[in-house]
N, C-alpha and C positions, 0 to 999 in steps of 0.2 A: 376400220369399218369393214364389215363382211362384204364379199363380192355379191353383186346382184346379177341374176340371169333371168331373162324374160323371153318366153316364146310368144311371138306376136305376128300380126300382119300389119302392113303399112297403113291400110285404110280403117283400121279398127278404132272407133272412138273410145272404147274402154281401155285399149292399150295406151292411147295418148293420155287419158286421164290418170292411169296408173303411173306412167312415166313422169307426169307432171308432179304427182304427189311425192314420188320418190325423190325427185330433184328438190322439191320444197323442203324435204327432210335431210338434205345434204348429200344425196348420192350424186357423185360426179361422173360415174361411169356405170353404164348398164350393158352387159353383154346381151345383145339382141339376136335372137334366133328366129329368122323369118320363115315361118311355115308356109307362107304363100309362095315363096321362091323355091323352097325345098320341101316338097311333099313328104319325103322320108323323115324330115324333122317332126312333122305332125305325128307320124307313127311313133317316133321315139318319145315325143311329149306324152302321147297317150299311154305308152308303156310305163313311163315314169309316174304319171299322175292319175291315170284312170279317167281323165277328162279329155274332151275333144275341143272345147272352146278356148279361145284366147282372150286375154292374156293368161298365161300360167307363169307365176313368179316364184323364183327361188331366192332366198337370202341365205348365203352360205349353202349348207346342205338341207336347209329347212324349206319345204314346199309351203308357201304361204297360201296359194290358191290363185283365184282370179282378182279382178279389180274390186268387186264388192268385198271379198275377203280382206284385201289389203286396206281398204277404207275402214272396214270394221275393226281390224287390228289397230289401226292408227287411232280411231275414236276411243278404243279401250286403253290407249296409252302404251301399247306393246310394240309399236313399229320402231320407234327410236331406240329403245333398249335392245331390240333384236339386231338392228343395224349396227349399233355401237359395241356389241359384245365382241370379244376377241375372235379373230378369224379362226376358222376350223382348219 
């Protein structure tokens, strides 16, 4: 399974929803980067994604996007194959 990295804040309901969906799909570990504790990480996230909102989710080197993007990917049947493909 590819590693999952998520830029998030502790109180974000969309972050919690995205984490729950990933866990339902078998993800045991999510590298959490808290932009509320480290403002420089938000700047880094914005440089990587061009977005300011959280969550911002990466599966391997692929930027999936936010919670709505993750849910849409799952509904189209693309989330599990992306998670299960060989690590980069």
